[in-house]
C-alpha positions in Angstrom: -43.5 -32.5 68.0 -44.7 -31.8 64.5 -45.2 -28.1 65.4 -41.7 -27.9 66.9 -40.2 -29.2 63.6 -42.2 -26.7 61.6 -40.9 -23.8 63.7 -37.3 -25.0 63.4 -37.7 -25.2 59.6 -39.2 -21.8 59.4 -36.4 -20.3 61.6 -33.7 -22.1 59.5 -35.2 -20.7 56.2 -35.6 -17.3 57.7 -32.0 -17.2 58.9 -30.8 -18.4 55.5 -32.9 -15.6 53.8 -31.5 -13.0 56.1 -27.9 -14.2 55.5 -28.4 -14.1 51.7 -29.9 -10.6 51.8 -27.1 -9.4 54.1 -24.4 -10.9 51.8 -25.9 -9.2 48.8 -26.2 -5.8 50.5 -22.7 -6.1 52.0 -21.2 -6.9 48.5 -23.0 -3.9 47.0 -21.9 -1.6 49.8 -18.3 -2.8 49.5 -18.3 -2.3 45.8 -19.7 1.3 46.1 -17.6 2.4 49.1 -14.3 0.8 48.4 -14.1 1.2 44.6 -10.7 2.6 43.5 -10.7 5.6 41.2 -10.4 4.8 37.5 -7.0 5.6 35.9 -6.7 6.2 32.2 -3.0 5.7 31.3 -3.7 6.5 27.6 -4.7 10.2 28.3 -3.5 10.9 31.8 -0.5 13.0 32.8 1.4 11.8 35.9 3.9 14.0 37.7 6.6 12.9 40.0 10.2 13.6 41.0 11.0 9.9 40.9 9.6 6.6 39.5 10.9 3.2 40.6 10.8 -0.2 39.0 10.5 -2.9 41.7 11.4 -6.5 41.1 9.2 -9.5 42.2 11.2 -9.7 45.5 10.5 -5.9 46.3 14.1 -4.8 45.4 14.6 -1.6 43.4 15.6 -2.6 39.8 15.4 0.8 38.2 15.0 4.5 39.0 13.9 7.4 36.8 14.3 10.7 38.6 15.2 14.4 38.5 18.1 15.6 40.6 18.2 18.8 42.6 20.2 20.5 39.8 17.4 19.7 37.3 19.3 16.8 35.6 17.2 13.9 34.5 18.7 10.5 35.4 17.7 6.9 34.6 19.5 4.1 36.4 19.0 0.3 36.1 20.3 -2.1 38.8 21.2 -5.8 38.7 19.8 -8.3 41.1 22.5 -7.4 43.7 21.6 -3.7 43.7 24.6 -2.6 41.7 23.9 0.1 39.1 24.7 -1.4 35.6 23.2 1.1 33.1 22.6 4.8 33.5 21.6 7.7 31.4 21.8 11.4 32.3 20.3 14.4 30.6 21.5 17.6 32.2 19.7 20.9 32.0 22.4 22.0 29.5 25.6 20.5 28.3 26.8 17.0 27.7 24.4 14.0 27.9 25.7 10.5 28.5 24.8 6.8 28.5 26.9 4.3 30.3 27.1 0.5 30.8 29.0 -0.5 33.9 30.6 -3.4 35.8 29.6 -1.7 39.1 28.6 1.8 40.3 32.1 3.3 39.9 33.5 1.3 36.9 31.9 1.9 33.5 32.9 -0.4 30.6 31.3 1.7 27.8 30.3 5.4 27.7 28.6 7.2 24.9 28.4 11.0 25.3 26.7 13.7 23.2 27.7 17.3 23.4 25.4 19.9 21.8 28.2 22.4 21.6 30.8 20.1 20.0 31.6 16.5 19.0 30.4 13.6 21.1 32.6 10.7 22.1 32.5 7.1 22.9 34.9 5.1 25.2 35.5 1.5 26.3 37.1 0.6 29.6 38.4 -2.7 31.1 36.9 -4.0 34.4 39.4 -1.9 36.4 38.4 1.4 34.8 41.4 1.7 32.4 40.4 3.2 29.0 41.1 0.7 26.3 39.5 2.5 23.3 38.1 6.0 22.7 36.8 8.0 19.7 37.3 10.7 18.7 
């Protein structure tokens, strides 16, 4: 009976030792094989046609992209997915920044024209111009 208990203890300690060694080796292998590449945002250059800001719920809250005609556009969306703020910088010509009630109804637009004077306009919620300069 005493010999049987000794064998059981040795087997138990042996299995525990094997489990510890396997765990350590598995952790090392996982760290070496699955390690993501380091990214240095301070000095890196990242190229894309579009960047997206995603909210906590996964919805798109902002887009920074280049259109097919070369125009750069930044659009910010509200929680319902309506565009509320947008900026555009064309390849040439007039640039603009707008704040909107919804996608089709701006309430304020600021425009800069390199070939002439810029302008600013305010609109009511129906899209009717209430003030403009110059």
